[in-house]
C-alpha positions in Angstrom: -3.2 -24.6 -10.8 -0.3 -26.9 -10.2 3.1 -25.6 -9.2 4.6 -27.2 -12.3 2.2 -25.3 -14.6 2.8 -22.1 -12.7 6.6 -22.5 -13.3 6.1 -23.3 -17.0 3.9 -20.2 -17.4 6.4 -18.1 -15.6 9.1 -19.3 -17.9 7.1 -18.6 -21.0 6.4 -15.1 -19.8 10.1 -14.5 -19.0 11.1 -15.8 -22.5 8.5 -13.6 -24.1 9.8 -10.5 -22.4 13.4 -11.4 -23.2 12.5 -11.9 -26.9 10.6 -8.7 -27.0 13.5 -6.8 -25.6 15.8 -8.2 -28.3 13.5 -6.9 -31.0 12.8 -3.5 -29.5 15.2 -0.5 -29.6 17.1 -0.7 -26.3 16.3 2.1 -23.9 15.0 4.3 -26.7 12.3 6.7 -25.5 9.1 7.2 -27.6 6.5 9.9 -27.1 3.0 8.6 -26.7 0.0 10.8 -27.4 -2.5 9.8 -24.8 -6.1 11.1 -24.3 -5.2 13.6 -21.5 -1.5 14.2 -22.0 1.6 13.0 -23.8 4.4 11.0 -22.2 7.7 9.5 -22.9 8.2 5.8 -22.2 10.6 3.0 -23.2 9.1 0.2 -25.1 11.6 -2.2 -23.6 10.2 -1.4 -20.1 7.6 -4.2 -20.2 6.3 -3.7 -16.7 5.1 -0.1 -17.3 6.1 1.7 -20.5 5.2 -1.0 -22.9 1.9 -1.6 -21.1 1.0 2.0 -21.4 1.9 2.0 -25.1 -0.3 -1.1 -25.7 -3.3 -0.1 -23.6 -3.1 3.7 -23.8 -3.8 3.9 -20.1 -2.4 2.7 -16.7 -4.2 1.6 -13.5 -7.5 2.9 -14.7 -9.3 1.9 -11.5 -6.9 4.0 -9.4 -7.2 7.0 -11.8 -11.0 6.8 -11.8 -11.0 6.9 -8.0 -8.5 9.7 -7.9 -9.7 12.0 -10.7 -12.7 13.5 -8.8 -10.3 14.8 -6.1 -7.9 16.5 -8.5 -9.7 19.7 -9.2 -8.0 23.1 -10.0 -5.8 24.2 -7.2 -5.3 20.7 -5.7 -1.9 19.8 -4.3 -0.9 16.1 -4.9 2.2 14.2 -3.7 3.2 11.2 -5.9 5.5 8.8 -4.0 7.0 6.3 -6.4 6.3 8.3 -9.6 8.0 5.8 -11.9 7.9 7.3 -15.4 5.1 9.6 -14.3 1.7 8.5 -15.5 -0.1 9.5 -12.3 2.0 12.7 -12.0 1.1 13.7 -15.5 -2.6 12.9 -15.1 -2.7 15.0 -11.9 -0.8 17.9 -13.6 -3.3 18.0 -16.4 -6.2 18.3 -13.8 -4.9 20.6 -11.0 -4.0 23.4 -13.4 -1.6 26.3 -12.8 -3.1 27.0 -9.4 -2.3 23.5 -8.3 0.9 21.5 -7.8 2.2 18.0 -8.0 5.3 17.0 -6.0 6.8 13.8 -7.4 9.3 11.5 -5.7 11.2 9.0 -7.8 14.6 7.7 -6.9 15.5 6.1 -10.3 17.2 8.8 -12.3 16.3 7.3 -15.7 12.7 7.5 -14.8 13.1 11.1 -13.7 14.7 12.0 -17.1 11.7 10.5 -18.9 9.2 12.3 -16.6 11.0 15.6 -17.0 10.9 15.2 -20.8 7.2 14.5 -20.6 6.6 17.7 -18.5 8.4 19.7 -21.2 6.4 18.0 -24.0 3.1 19.0 -22.3 4.2 22.5 -21.2 3.4 21.6 -17.5 5.1 23.9 -15.1 3.1 22.8 -12.0 5.2 19.8 -11.1 8.3 19.5 -8.9 10.3 16.3 -9.4 12.6 15.0 -6.7 15.1 12.2 -7.5 14.7 10.9 -4.0 13.2 7.9 -2.1 10.8 8.4 0.8 11.4 6.5 4.0 11.3 6.9 7.8 15.0 7.7 8.2 16.9 10.2 6.0 20.1 9.2 4.3 21.6 6.8 1.8 19.6 3.6 1.2 20.1 0.6 -1.1 17.9 0.4 -4.1 17.1 -2.4 -6.6 15.5 -2.1 -10.0 13.3 -4.4 -12.2 12.9 -2.5 -15.5 11.4 0.9 -14.4 10.1 -0.5 -11.1 12.3 -0.1 -8.1 12.3 -0.4 -4.3 14.4 0.2 -1.3 16.6 -2.7 -0.4 16.7 -3.2 3.4 20.0 -3.4 5.2 23.5 -2.1 4.4 23.0 0.3 1.4 26.5 -0.5 0.1 25.4 -4.2 -0.2 23.2 -3.1 -3.1 24.4 -2.4 -6.6 22.7 1.1 -6.4 22.4 3.6 -3.6 19.8 6.5 -3.5 19.1 9.3 -1.1 16.0 9.0 1.1 14.0 11.8 2.8 11.4 11.8 5.6 8.3 13.7 4.5 7.5 15.2 7.9 10.8 17.2 7.6 11.1 17.5 3.8 7.6 18.8 3.2 7.3 20.8 6.5 6.8 24.1 4.7 3.9 22.8 2.5 0.8 24.3 3.9 -1.6 22.2 1.9 -1.5 18.6 0.6 -4.8 17.2 -0.6 -3.9 13.8 -2.2 -1.0 11.4 -1.7 -0.4 8.4 -4.1 2.1 5.9 -2.8 3.3 2.9 -4.7 6.7 1.8 -3.6 6.6 -2.0 -3.7 6.3 -2.8 0.0 8.2 0.2 1.3 5.0 2.0 2.1 5.3 1.2 5.8 8.6 3.0 6.0 7.3 6.0 4.2 4.1 6.0 6.4 6.2 6.1 9.6 7.9 9.2 8.4 4.7 11.2 7.5 2.6 11.0 10.7 2.9 14.7 11.2 2.0 15.6 7.6 -1.1 13.3 7.7 -2.3 14.9 11.0 -1.6 18.4 9.7 -3.1 18.2 6.1 -5.5 15.3 6.3 -5.0 14.2 2.6 -6.7 11.3 0.9 -4.2 8.6 0.5 -4.0 6.1 -2.3 -1.6 3.3 -1.4 -0.6 -0.1 -2.8 -1.1 -2.8 -0.2 1.5 -5.6 -0.8 1.2 -7.9 2.3 4.1 -10.2 1.5 6.5 -7.4 0.8 5.8 -5.2 3.8 7.6 -7.4 6.4 10.8 -7.5 4.3 10.9 -4.0 3.0 9.2 -2.1 5.9 9.7 -4.4 8.9 6.0 -4.1 9.3 3.3 -6.8 9.1 0.4 -6.5 6.7 -2.3 -6.0 9.4 0.1 -3.7 11.3 0.2 -1.4 8.2 -3.6 -1.3 8.0 -3.9 -0.7 11.8 -1.4 2.1 11.7 -3.5 3.9 9.0 -6.6 3.6 11.1 -4.8 4.8 14.2 -3.9 7.9 12.2 -7.7 8.5 11.7 -8.3 6.9 8.3 -10.9 4.6 7.0 -9.8 2.0 4.4 -11.4 0.5 1.2 -10.0 -1.6 -1.6 -10.2 -0.1 -5.1 -11.7 -3.0 -7.0 -10.3 -3.2 -10.6 -13.8 -3.5 -12.0 -16.2 -1.8 -9.6 -14.0 0.8 -7.9 -13.7 1.6 -4.2 -15.8 -0.4 -1.8 -18.8 1.8 -0.7 -18.1 1.4 3.0 -15.0 1.1 5.1 -13.5 -2.4 5.2 -11.9 -4.4 8.1 -8.6 -6.2 7.8 -10.2 -9.6 7.1 -12.2 -8.2 4.2 -9.1 -6.5 2.7 -6.9 -9.6 3.1 -9.6 -11.7 1.5 -9.6 -9.5 -1.6 -5.8 -9.7 -1.8 -6.1 -13.5 -1.8 -8.9 -13.5 -4.4 -7.1 -11.0 -6.7 -4.3 -13.4 -7.5 -1.6 -10.7 -7.9 -0.6 -10.6 -4.2 -1.5 -7.0 -3.8 -4.4 -4.5 -4.1 -4.8 -0.8 -4.2 -6.4 1.0 -1.2 -7.9 4.4 -0.7 -7.5 5.8 2.8 -9.9 8.6 3.7 -9.8 10.9 6.7 -12.4 9.5 9.1 
């Protein structure tokens, strides 16, 4: 595909989203009745909320891989909860004996997630309006609709500042963590550096977005360095294919990077299992 055509298609997509936003009620939350739970979204949030409203699901390949691990009593940590689809799905599965600990630095997203918890009667979720990183303190933050990410450098150079925590310290009293889902737009490396102790102590299964081009900028970590660090922590890695699910055997870096290139979106979802 030529660069000119790519630019034209990008412009069409941008204009379509802009026109849709003009037609939709600005920032109005609607309650969706989904098969497993109900949730509040904004229809002008084209990246997440509108997609869930149109498709009645979100990242089904990740959910299908995660669901068998979320039985009654399971404890899950959701890093980058956004408006809460994965958090709500987990809450519906782990039951009252289980728990979901959600981290989402964007306060508007946390408001929607909290309203969704009330609508479902879920009392097994703790929501923290916090980012997760390798150093605690104030960090810069940028938003694109409901998606957001840590902005490296001086926090006050960003339009928004949020508080970040280090999981090794923040979750030190959690005796059990079974599953971690992490989707923070290239900041996964920073979060990973701050949870080595937790991963050694609890040995959870980790679901992580792998965004090679964003990792160096947002985490000061190369793509292969991120994969190698997970393996050094005792994990085997496999891509979760959007059609066929997780690869049946552990994959090496070259295989994972080849799937990123073939996918066309610039990122894939991985499952990291304790070896």
